[in-house]
PyMOL commands that place a pseudoatom at each C-alpha (Angstrom):
pseudoatom trace, name=CA, resn=MET, resi=1, chain=A, elem=C, hetatm=0, pos=[-0.776, -7.905, -55.295]
pseudoatom trace, name=CA, resn=ASN, resi=2, chain=A, elem=C, hetatm=0, pos=[-1.213, -5.542, -52.380]
pseudoatom trace, name=CA, resn=GLN, resi=3, chain=A, elem=C, hetatm=0, pos=[-4.043, -6.373, -50.027]
pseudoatom trace, name=CA, resn=ALA, resi=4, chain=A, elem=C, hetatm=0, pos=[-5.241, -3.814, -47.579]
pseudoatom trace, name=CA, resn=GLN, resi=5, chain=A, elem=C, hetatm=0, pos=[-4.677, -4.845, -44.015]
pseudoatom trace, name=CA, resn=PRO, resi=6, chain=A, elem=C, hetatm=0, pos=[-7.751, -4.638, -41.800]
pseudoatom trace, name=CA, resn=GLN, resi=7, chain=A, elem=C, hetatm=0, pos=[-7.576, -1.749, -39.372]
pseudoatom trace, name=CA, resn=GLN, resi=8, chain=A, elem=C, hetatm=0, pos=[-7.040, -2.833, -35.819]
pseudoatom trace, name=CA, resn=THR, resi=9, chain=A, elem=C, hetatm=0, pos=[-9.403, -1.299, -33.326]
pseudoatom trace, name=CA, resn=PRO, resi=10, chain=A, elem=C, hetatm=0, pos=[-7.558, -0.452, -30.155]
pseudoatom trace, name=CA, resn=SER, resi=11, chain=A, elem=C, hetatm=0, pos=[-8.676, -2.313, -27.066]
pseudoatom trace, name=CA, resn=PRO, resi=12, chain=A, elem=C, hetatm=0, pos=[-10.676, -0.237, -24.644]
pseudoatom trace, name=CA, resn=VAL, resi=13, chain=A, elem=C, hetatm=0, pos=[-8.572, 1.172, -21.862]
pseudoatom trace, name=CA, resn=VAL, resi=14, chain=A, elem=C, hetatm=0, pos=[-9.132, -0.822, -18.689]
pseudoatom trace, name=CA, resn=PRO, resi=15, chain=A, elem=C, hetatm=0, pos=[-7.911, 0.851, -15.519]
pseudoatom trace, name=CA, resn=ASP, resi=16, chain=A, elem=C, hetatm=0, pos=[-4.993, -0.917, -13.894]
pseudoatom trace, name=CA, resn=LEU, resi=17, chain=A, elem=C, hetatm=0, pos=[-6.671, -1.699, -10.569]
pseudoatom trace, name=CA, resn=PRO, resi=18, chain=A, elem=C, hetatm=0, pos=[-3.478, -2.552, -8.656]
pseudoatom trace, name=CA, resn=LEU, resi=19, chain=A, elem=C, hetatm=0, pos=[-1.906, 0.685, -9.849]
pseudoatom trace, name=CA, resn=GLU, resi=20, chain=A, elem=C, hetatm=0, pos=[-4.974, 2.720, -8.950]
pseudoatom trace, name=CA, resn=ARG, resi=21, chain=A, elem=C, hetatm=0, pos=[-5.114, 1.141, -5.497]
pseudoatom trace, name=CA, resn=PHE, resi=22, chain=A, elem=C, hetatm=0, pos=[-1.447, 1.969, -5.001]
pseudoatom trace, name=CA, resn=ARG, resi=23, chain=A, elem=C, hetatm=0, pos=[-1.985, 5.547, -6.173]
pseudoatom trace, name=CA, resn=ALA, resi=24, chain=A, elem=C, hetatm=0, pos=[-4.905, 5.923, -3.763]
pseudoatom trace, name=CA, resn=ALA, resi=25, chain=A, elem=C, hetatm=0, pos=[-2.603, 4.894, -0.907]
pseudoatom trace, name=CA, resn=LEU, resi=26, chain=A, elem=C, hetatm=0, pos=[0.037, 7.385, -2.023]
pseudoatom trace, name=CA, resn=ARG, resi=27, chain=A, elem=C, hetatm=0, pos=[-2.466, 10.243, -2.124]
pseudoatom trace, name=CA, resn=ILE, resi=28, chain=A, elem=C, hetatm=0, pos=[-3.194, 9.997, 1.599]
pseudoatom trace, name=CA, resn=ARG, resi=29, chain=A, elem=C, hetatm=0, pos=[-0.875, 12.382, 3.354]
pseudoatom trace, name=CA, resn=THR, resi=30, chain=A, elem=C, hetatm=0, pos=[0.661, 10.162, 6.043]
pseudoatom trace, name=CA, resn=ASP, resi=31, chain=A, elem=C, hetatm=0, pos=[3.375, 12.549, 7.128]
pseudoatom trace, name=CA, resn=ARG, resi=32, chain=A, elem=C, hetatm=0, pos=[3.580, 14.428, 10.381]
pseudoatom trace, name=CA, resn=PRO, resi=33, chain=A, elem=C, hetatm=0, pos=[5.182, 17.823, 10.167]
pseudoatom trace, name=CA, resn=GLU, resi=34, chain=A, elem=C, hetatm=0, pos=[8.186, 18.186, 12.431]
pseudoatom trace, name=CA, resn=GLY, resi=35, chain=A, elem=C, hetatm=0, pos=[7.723, 20.065, 15.695]
pseudoatom trace, name=CA, resn=VAL, resi=36, chain=A, elem=C, hetatm=0, pos=[3.993, 19.380, 15.940]
pseudoatom trace, name=CA, resn=ALA, resi=37, chain=A, elem=C, hetatm=0, pos=[2.911, 18.948, 19.536]
pseudoatom trace, name=CA, resn=ALA, resi=38, chain=A, elem=C, hetatm=0, pos=[0.906, 15.879, 20.500]
pseudoatom trace, name=CA, resn=GLY, resi=39, chain=A, elem=C, hetatm=0, pos=[-2.767, 16.711, 20.876]
pseudoatom trace, name=CA, resn=SER, resi=40, chain=A, elem=C, hetatm=0, pos=[-2.555, 19.820, 18.697]
pseudoatom trace, name=CA, resn=PRO, resi=41, chain=A, elem=C, hetatm=0, pos=[-4.994, 20.253, 15.797]
pseudoatom trace, name=CA, resn=GLU, resi=42, chain=A, elem=C, hetatm=0, pos=[-2.130, 19.533, 13.379]
pseudoatom trace, name=CA, resn=ALA, resi=43, chain=A, elem=C, hetatm=0, pos=[-1.272, 16.287, 15.190]
pseudoatom trace, name=CA, resn=GLU, resi=44, chain=A, elem=C, hetatm=0, pos=[-4.925, 15.253, 15.245]
pseudoatom trace, name=CA, resn=ALA, resi=45, chain=A, elem=C, hetatm=0, pos=[-5.218, 15.921, 11.492]
pseudoatom trace, name=CA, resn=ALA, resi=46, chain=A, elem=C, hetatm=0, pos=[-2.073, 13.849, 10.856]
pseudoatom trace, name=CA, resn=GLU, resi=47, chain=A, elem=C, hetatm=0, pos=[-3.441, 10.983, 12.959]
pseudoatom trace, name=CA, resn=ALA, resi=48, chain=A, elem=C, hetatm=0, pos=[-6.807, 11.161, 11.158]
pseudoatom trace, name=CA, resn=ALA, resi=49, chain=A, elem=C, hetatm=0, pos=[-4.955, 10.706, 7.847]
pseudoatom trace, name=CA, resn=LEU, resi=50, chain=A, elem=C, hetatm=0, pos=[-3.160, 7.646, 9.245]
pseudoatom trace, name=CA, resn=LEU, resi=51, chain=A, elem=C, hetatm=0, pos=[-6.488, 6.132, 10.293]
pseudoatom trace, name=CA, resn=GLU, resi=52, chain=A, elem=C, hetatm=0, pos=[-7.899, 6.946, 6.839]
pseudoatom trace, name=CA, resn=PHE, resi=53, chain=A, elem=C, hetatm=0, pos=[-4.947, 5.046, 5.365]
pseudoatom trace, name=CA, resn=GLN, resi=54, chain=A, elem=C, hetatm=0, pos=[-5.710, 2.019, 7.548]
pseudoatom trace, name=CA, resn=ASP, resi=55, chain=A, elem=C, hetatm=0, pos=[-9.335, 2.101, 6.351]
pseudoatom trace, name=CA, resn=LEU, resi=56, chain=A, elem=C, hetatm=0, pos=[-8.171, 2.333, 2.736]
pseudoatom trace, name=CA, resn=LEU, resi=57, chain=A, elem=C, hetatm=0, pos=[-6.118, -0.836, 3.187]
pseudoatom trace, name=CA, resn=ALA, resi=58, chain=A, elem=C, hetatm=0, pos=[-9.154, -2.734, 4.452]
pseudoatom trace, name=CA, resn=THR, resi=59, chain=A, elem=C, hetatm=0, pos=[-11.299, -1.441, 1.589]
pseudoatom trace, name=CA, resn=ASN, resi=60, chain=A, elem=C, hetatm=0, pos=[-8.800, -1.870, -1.248]
pseudoatom trace, name=CA, resn=TYR, resi=61, chain=A, elem=C, hetatm=0, pos=[-7.363, -5.250, -0.234]
pseudoatom trace, name=CA, resn=PRO, resi=62, chain=A, elem=C, hetatm=0, pos=[-10.446, -7.265, 0.742]
pseudoatom trace, name=CA, resn=ALA, resi=63, chain=A, elem=C, hetatm=0, pos=[-8.983, -10.685, -0.110]
pseudoatom trace, name=CA, resn=PHE, resi=64, chain=A, elem=C, hetatm=0, pos=[-6.132, -10.219, 2.357]
pseudoatom trace, name=CA, resn=HIS, resi=65, chain=A, elem=C, hetatm=0, pos=[-8.449, -8.801, 5.002]
pseudoatom trace, name=CA, resn=ALA, resi=66, chain=A, elem=C, hetatm=0, pos=[-10.797, -11.759, 4.574]
pseudoatom trace, name=CA, resn=VAL, resi=67, chain=A, elem=C, hetatm=0, pos=[-8.101, -14.147, 5.818]
pseudoatom trace, name=CA, resn=ALA, resi=68, chain=A, elem=C, hetatm=0, pos=[-6.000, -11.969, 8.107]
pseudoatom trace, name=CA, resn=GLU, resi=69, chain=A, elem=C, hetatm=0, pos=[-6.795, -10.964, 11.655]
pseudoatom trace, name=CA, resn=ARG, resi=70, chain=A, elem=C, hetatm=0, pos=[-6.497, -7.185, 12.023]
pseudoatom trace, name=CA, resn=THR, resi=71, chain=A, elem=C, hetatm=0, pos=[-5.703, -5.359, 15.257]
pseudoatom trace, name=CA, resn=VAL, resi=72, chain=A, elem=C, hetatm=0, pos=[-5.483, -1.571, 15.169]
pseudoatom trace, name=CA, resn=LEU, resi=73, chain=A, elem=C, hetatm=0, pos=[-3.021, -0.455, 17.827]
pseudoatom trace, name=CA, resn=GLY, resi=74, chain=A, elem=C, hetatm=0, pos=[-3.536, 3.230, 17.096]
pseudoatom trace, name=CA, resn=PRO, resi=75, chain=A, elem=C, hetatm=0, pos=[-3.073, 5.630, 14.200]
pseudoatom trace, name=CA, resn=TYR, resi=76, chain=A, elem=C, hetatm=0, pos=[0.579, 4.687, 13.823]
pseudoatom trace, name=CA, resn=ALA, resi=77, chain=A, elem=C, hetatm=0, pos=[0.282, 0.913, 13.979]
pseudoatom trace, name=CA, resn=VAL, resi=78, chain=A, elem=C, hetatm=0, pos=[-1.883, -1.907, 12.718]
pseudoatom trace, name=CA, resn=LEU, resi=79, chain=A, elem=C, hetatm=0, pos=[-1.003, -5.529, 13.287]
pseudoatom trace, name=CA, resn=TYR, resi=80, chain=A, elem=C, hetatm=0, pos=[-2.100, -8.356, 11.011]
pseudoatom trace, name=CA, resn=ARG, resi=81, chain=A, elem=C, hetatm=0, pos=[-1.943, -12.051, 11.811]
pseudoatom trace, name=CA, resn=TRP, resi=82, chain=A, elem=C, hetatm=0, pos=[-2.286, -14.448, 8.907]
pseudoatom trace, name=CA, resn=PRO, resi=83, chain=A, elem=C, hetatm=0, pos=[-3.341, -17.776, 10.443]
pseudoatom trace, name=CA, resn=ALA, resi=84, chain=A, elem=C, hetatm=0, pos=[-2.115, -21.056, 9.042]
pseudoatom trace, name=CA, resn=ALA, resi=85, chain=A, elem=C, hetatm=0, pos=[-4.530, -22.834, 6.728]
pseudoatom trace, name=CA, resn=ASP, resi=86, chain=A, elem=C, hetatm=0, pos=[-5.153, -25.568, 9.310]
pseudoatom trace, name=CA, resn=GLY, resi=87, chain=A, elem=C, hetatm=0, pos=[-5.617, -23.140, 12.203]
pseudoatom trace, name=CA, resn=ALA, resi=88, chain=A, elem=C, hetatm=0, pos=[-2.294, -24.096, 13.828]
pseudoatom trace, name=CA, resn=ALA, resi=89, chain=A, elem=C, hetatm=0, pos=[-0.499, -21.559, 15.984]
pseudoatom trace, name=CA, resn=GLY, resi=90, chain=A, elem=C, hetatm=0, pos=[1.844, -20.638, 13.125]
pseudoatom trace, name=CA, resn=SER, resi=91, chain=A, elem=C, hetatm=0, pos=[0.867, -18.378, 10.327]
pseudoatom trace, name=CA, resn=ALA, resi=92, chain=A, elem=C, hetatm=0, pos=[1.756, -18.154, 6.719]
pseudoatom trace, name=CA, resn=ALA, resi=93, chain=A, elem=C, hetatm=0, pos=[-0.478, -19.413, 4.053]
pseudoatom trace, name=CA, resn=GLY, resi=94, chain=A, elem=C, hetatm=0, pos=[1.549, -18.793, 0.988]
pseudoatom trace, name=CA, resn=CYS, resi=95, chain=A, elem=C, hetatm=0, pos=[5.307, -19.188, 1.248]
pseudoatom trace, name=CA, resn=ALA, resi=96, chain=A, elem=C, hetatm=0, pos=[7.067, -19.694, -2.031]
pseudoatom trace, name=CA, resn=ALA, resi=97, chain=A, elem=C, hetatm=0, pos=[7.111, -23.347, -3.010]
pseudoatom trace, name=CA, resn=GLY, resi=98, chain=A, elem=C, hetatm=0, pos=[10.497, -24.894, -2.476]
pseudoatom trace, name=CA, resn=SER, resi=99, chain=A, elem=C, hetatm=0, pos=[11.691, -22.242, -0.064]
pseudoatom trace, name=CA, resn=ALA, resi=100, chain=A, elem=C, hetatm=0, pos=[13.032, -23.116, 3.349]
pseudoatom trace, name=CA, resn=ALA, resi=101, chain=A, elem=C, hetatm=0, pos=[9.866, -21.729, 4.915]
pseudoatom trace, name=CA, resn=ALA, resi=102, chain=A, elem=C, hetatm=0, pos=[7.378, -23.567, 2.689]
pseudoatom trace, name=CA, resn=ASP, resi=103, chain=A, elem=C, hetatm=0, pos=[5.803, -25.282, 5.711]
pseudoatom trace, name=CA, resn=PRO, resi=104, chain=A, elem=C, hetatm=0, pos=[2.377, -23.610, 6.126]
pseudoatom trace, name=CA, resn=ASN, resi=105, chain=A, elem=C, hetatm=0, pos=[2.607, -24.077, 9.893]
pseudoatom trace, name=CA, resn=LEU, resi=106, chain=A, elem=C, hetatm=0, pos=[5.655, -21.832, 10.213]
pseudoatom trace, name=CA, resn=PRO, resi=107, chain=A, elem=C, hetatm=0, pos=[5.194, -18.120, 10.828]
pseudoatom trace, name=CA, resn=VAL, resi=108, chain=A, elem=C, hetatm=0, pos=[5.927, -15.498, 8.217]
pseudoatom trace, name=CA, resn=LEU, resi=109, chain=A, elem=C, hetatm=0, pos=[6.793, -11.934, 9.060]
pseudoatom trace, name=CA, resn=LEU, resi=110, chain=A, elem=C, hetatm=0, pos=[5.829, -9.155, 6.652]
pseudoatom trace, name=CA, resn=MET, resi=111, chain=A, elem=C, hetatm=0, pos=[6.820, -5.687, 7.811]
pseudoatom trace, name=CA, resn=ALA, resi=112, chain=A, elem=C, hetatm=0, pos=[6.208, -2.241, 6.454]
pseudoatom trace, name=CA, resn=HIS, resi=113, chain=A, elem=C, hetatm=0, pos=[5.312, 1.224, 7.626]
pseudoatom trace, name=CA, resn=TYR, resi=114, chain=A, elem=C, hetatm=0, pos=[3.073, 3.829, 6.077]
pseudoatom trace, name=CA, resn=ASP, resi=115, chain=A, elem=C, hetatm=0, pos=[4.196, 7.083, 7.620]
pseudoatom trace, name=CA, resn=VAL, resi=116, chain=A, elem=C, hetatm=0, pos=[6.415, 9.151, 5.346]
pseudoatom trace, name=CA, resn=VAL, resi=117, chain=A, elem=C, hetatm=0, pos=[8.933, 11.914, 5.864]
pseudoatom trace, name=CA, resn=PRO, resi=118, chain=A, elem=C, hetatm=0, pos=[7.391, 15.344, 5.303]
pseudoatom trace, name=CA, resn=ALA, resi=119, chain=A, elem=C, hetatm=0, pos=[7.918, 16.627, 1.771]
pseudoatom trace, name=CA, resn=GLU, resi=120, chain=A, elem=C, hetatm=0, pos=[9.836, 19.879, 1.847]
pseudoatom trace, name=CA, resn=ASN, resi=121, chain=A, elem=C, hetatm=0, pos=[8.485, 22.659, -0.309]
pseudoatom trace, name=CA, resn=GLY, resi=122, chain=A, elem=C, hetatm=0, pos=[10.710, 23.397, -3.270]
pseudoatom trace, name=CA, resn=HIS, resi=123, chain=A, elem=C, hetatm=0, pos=[12.259, 19.920, -3.392]
pseudoatom trace, name=CA, resn=TRP, resi=124, chain=A, elem=C, hetatm=0, pos=[9.513, 18.396, -5.532]
pseudoatom trace, name=CA, resn=THR, resi=125, chain=A, elem=C, hetatm=0, pos=[8.667, 19.279, -9.116]
pseudoatom trace, name=CA, resn=VAL, resi=126, chain=A, elem=C, hetatm=0, pos=[5.283, 17.531, -8.750]
pseudoatom trace, name=CA, resn=ASP, resi=127, chain=A, elem=C, hetatm=0, pos=[2.767, 17.252, -5.914]
pseudoatom trace, name=CA, resn=PRO, resi=128, chain=A, elem=C, hetatm=0, pos=[4.427, 14.766, -3.495]
pseudoatom trace, name=CA, resn=PHE, resi=129, chain=A, elem=C, hetatm=0, pos=[0.996, 13.359, -2.643]
pseudoatom trace, name=CA, resn=GLY, resi=130, chain=A, elem=C, hetatm=0, pos=[-0.458, 13.517, -6.142]
pseudoatom trace, name=CA, resn=ALA, resi=131, chain=A, elem=C, hetatm=0, pos=[0.669, 10.029, -7.239]
pseudoatom trace, name=CA, resn=LEU, resi=132, chain=A, elem=C, hetatm=0, pos=[1.291, 11.304, -10.743]
pseudoatom trace, name=CA, resn=VAL, resi=133, chain=A, elem=C, hetatm=0, pos=[2.202, 8.716, -13.380]
pseudoatom trace, name=CA, resn=LYS, resi=134, chain=A, elem=C, hetatm=0, pos=[4.916, 10.370, -15.452]
pseudoatom trace, name=CA, resn=ASP, resi=135, chain=A, elem=C, hetatm=0, pos=[7.610, 8.935, -17.719]
pseudoatom trace, name=CA, resn=GLY, resi=136, chain=A, elem=C, hetatm=0, pos=[6.701, 5.394, -16.662]
pseudoatom trace, name=CA, resn=TYR, resi=137, chain=A, elem=C, hetatm=0, pos=[7.045, 6.085, -12.937]
pseudoatom trace, name=CA, resn=VAL, resi=138, chain=A, elem=C, hetatm=0, pos=[4.669, 6.897, -10.111]
pseudoatom trace, name=CA, resn=TRP, resi=139, chain=A, elem=C, hetatm=0, pos=[5.815, 10.115, -8.472]
pseudoatom trace, name=CA, resn=ALA, resi=140, chain=A, elem=C, hetatm=0, pos=[4.845, 10.446, -4.805]
pseudoatom trace, name=CA, resn=ARG, resi=141, chain=A, elem=C, hetatm=0, pos=[6.225, 10.366, -1.299]
pseudoatom trace, name=CA, resn=GLY, resi=142, chain=A, elem=C, hetatm=0, pos=[6.480, 6.686, -0.277]
pseudoatom trace, name=CA, resn=ALA, resi=143, chain=A, elem=C, hetatm=0, pos=[6.251, 5.352, -3.864]
pseudoatom trace, name=CA, resn=ILE, resi=144, chain=A, elem=C, hetatm=0, pos=[9.552, 3.480, -3.800]
pseudoatom trace, name=CA, resn=ASP, resi=145, chain=A, elem=C, hetatm=0, pos=[9.843, 2.529, -0.174]
pseudoatom trace, name=CA, resn=THR, resi=146, chain=A, elem=C, hetatm=0, pos=[7.334, 2.579, 2.685]
pseudoatom trace, name=CA, resn=LYS, resi=147, chain=A, elem=C, hetatm=0, pos=[3.956, 2.421, 1.014]
pseudoatom trace, name=CA, resn=ALA, resi=148, chain=A, elem=C, hetatm=0, pos=[5.266, 0.371, -1.907]
pseudoatom trace, name=CA, resn=SER, resi=149, chain=A, elem=C, hetatm=0, pos=[6.490, -2.442, 0.344]
pseudoatom trace, name=CA, resn=LEU, resi=150, chain=A, elem=C, hetatm=0, pos=[3.239, -2.440, 2.311]
pseudoatom trace, name=CA, resn=VAL, resi=151, chain=A, elem=C, hetatm=0, pos=[1.007, -2.564, -0.764]
pseudoatom trace, name=CA, resn=CYS, resi=152, chain=A, elem=C, hetatm=0, pos=[3.150, -5.318, -2.291]
pseudoatom trace, name=CA, resn=ALA, resi=153, chain=A, elem=C, hetatm=0, pos=[2.798, -7.387, 0.876]
pseudoatom trace, name=CA, resn=LEU, resi=154, chain=A, elem=C, hetatm=0, pos=[-0.978, -7.125, 0.752]
for i in range(1, 154): cmd.bond("trace and resi %d" % i, "trace and resi %d" % (i + 1))
show_as sticks, trace
zoom trace
């Protein structure tokens, strides 16, 4: 006897917040065109984008920013210090259990940069700052190196 199977209602689509945060970071144009003189309008626009990126990090990663000390050194550099849980001089809350550096009083160094090489016209088949999700990949300048490592660290 054949019994009809109940139709499954698809789950509502819930945005992937980590992916959307990553895509937002990729959409900020953090390149500086070659040959741009310091202090020029083009340089100032590039530096404004870098500062916008720093603000995005603080907004999109509030849990990290709640525990880390943030020092902005300028548009090209921001320094974070993650204090130890007990306030000791070391930093590092969160080393992998069982690793050689699992002592929460030892420092941990996380490094990344967020400036990207300018995208040359004609070398991209998609907008290099569009953060397009296509064929299971995110297509954007910085998606597999600079911005990816920074976002993963946060």
